[in-house]
N, C-alpha and C positions, 0 to 999 in steps of 0.2 A: 308767421309771426305768432306769438301767444294768442289763444283764442279770444281772450278778452279784448286785445287790441285789434284783432281782426274783425270782431263783432262791431267794435266802435267805428271802424272805417266804414264797413259796408252798410251800417245802419244809418250813416250820415249821408249815403249816396243812393239815389239823388235826394237832395234836401230842397226845401222851399215849397212844400205843399203840393196841391193838385196841379198847378201850372208847370211846376218842374217836372213832376212825375209824367205829365202828358207829353211834354217835350222830350224827355227821356225815351219813352216807349215810341214816339214818332221817329227819333233819330235812330234807334236801333231796330226799326221795323224790318229791315232787309236781312237781319242776322237769323240763321237757322240753327236750332238746337238738333244735335244729331245724337242718337243713342249710341254709346260707347260700347263696342262688342267686347265680351270677355276675352276675346282672342286678340284684342288690340295689342300692338308690340310694346306699348308702354307698361303693361302689366308684366311682361315677361323681361323686361329691360334690366340690365345690370344695376342700375340705380334704384329701381324699385325693390329688387330683391336685396340689396344691401341696406336700404333705409327702412324697409318693412319686412324684416327677416321672418317674422311670424305669421306673415300674410294676414294681418288684421283687416277688417272691412275697410272699405274706401268710400269716400264721396268723390264721384268722378263726373266729368262732363265734357262736351266738345260742342264748340259753336263755330260756325263757319260764315263767311261773307264772301259772296262771288261779285266780282266787279268786271265789267267789260275792259278788255285789253287796251281799248282806245282811250280809256279814262285814266290809264296809268302813266306817270312820268316816263317818257321814253328812255331818258338816260339810266333809269333804274333797271330797264330790261336788258340793257347792254351786258350787264354782268350779274348773274343770279345772286351773288353774295350782296351786292348792293341792294336788291330788293328786299331780302330778309333782314338785313341790317337795318334799313329805313323803316321797315314795318315794326321791328322790336324797338327801335328808337322811339317811334310814335307811340307805342304802348306806354312806355315808362316816362316819356317826356311831355306826353299830352295832359289835358285838363282831368281826365278820368283818374290818373294817379297823383294829382297835385295834392290832395288832401293827405294822402298817405306819406308823401314826401315831406309835407309840412310837419307831421308828427314825429319825424326823426330827431333824435338828440345827439347821436354820436356821428359826427361828420368827419371822417378822416380819411385821407388819401391811402389807398387808391380807389375808395368808394366813389360811385357816380351819383351825384345828387342833382346837379344843375341841368335843366333842359338841354342847354347847348351841348354839354358833355354827353348826355344821353343819346342825343340825336347823331352825334358823329362817332360814337363807339362802334368798333367792329364786332363786339360781343364774342370775342375768343373765349375759350375755356378758361376759367379762373377770374373772369370779369365780375366785380361785385357791384350789384345794383342797389343804391341805398345801403343799408346795412343788413338787409334781409333776404336778398336774392343773389344766388351764385350761379354763373353759367357753368354747366357740366359739359356740354357737349355742342358741337356746332357742325352742321353740314351746309351745303350749298342751298338747302331749302328748308332747313328746320334748326331751331336752337332750343336745347333743353336745359331748364332751370330748376335749381332747388330753392324752395321757399318754406314758409311755415315758422320760422324762428330766426334768431340772429345768426348770421354767417359764422360768427365765432364759435357757435355751438356745433362742432362738426360731428359729434357722437350722435346716437339715437336720440330721438326727441319724443316728448309726449304728443306733440302736433308737428307733423311734417307734410312736405308736399312737393309735387313735381308739376312744372308748367312747361308745355310744349308749344312754341310758336312755329307755324308751318306756312309755307307759300308753295302753291303749286299752279303752274300755267298750263291750262287745258284749252287748246285751240284758241278761241277768242275770248276766254274767260280766264280770270285769275282768282284763284280760290285762296282765302286767308283763313287759317284756323287757329284757334285757342283752345288748347286741350288742358284740363287740370285734373290732378289726382290728390286727394288729401287723406291722411291716415295717421294713426297712432303708431309710431315706430318703436317706442319704448315699452317693453312688456307685452303681455298678451291682452287682447280684448275681443269680445264679441259684439261691441257697440260701433255704431258709426261715430266719427271723431267730432261730429257738430250736430246740434239739434236741427230740426226740420226748417224752422224759420230762418236759420242762419244759412242753411243750404240754399234756400230760394234767394236770399240776399246775395250770397256769393254769386249765383248764376247771373244776377242782374249786373253785379260789379264786372264779371267776366265779360259780359256783352259790351259794357261801356269801355273796357280796356281794348277789346278787339276793334271796336268802331274807332277808337282814338288812333290805334295803329294804322288802320286802313286810310284814315284821312290825311296821313302824312305821306302817302304814295301817289296821290292824285297829281296829275299834270296841272300846270298853272293855266288858267283861262285867260286869254289875251282880253284886255279892256276892262 
């Protein structure tokens, strides 16, 4: 999305003073920030090369959340596609993304806006999430999404971004990942695409979105 609107969203999250901030940091306490290697495949991906042809500086981060497999809804483990789809649905349908959904003004099909639609989507390539995110690629354990501006602006953008949602089952743990990469795609630049305080706010927003996605894959507790 445009930087001004992006800043507005994340500056309002979390809101409500010290109590809300304390609740936010408690809720996301199990999320781990991982340094993104320069050799990470996302930097060499076809999408990054296409949308950032001048290899301008990026703001990038990776956050992960590990969950015991016993806590995952067992029906989602029967088919890998279902797990990544539900995780993605939870990212976009949950409370963390609610404010951004409410700021949308252009609600036209086939865009997905309503939580029910976001939760049941298969997130195939071409899926449009609100009016600002486009699914580029999907595999059994990852979904790559373009963001940063209106989907209708398919050309190079002053602000562009890639988001990768990933799920990996490792023995008795399931690892959920939220990776993002923001950059100036249009023209050349030697500067980061956003100031430092916005970078920090973005990282908190990424944690909230990740946690929202994870909460939608838990098994129901009887009673």
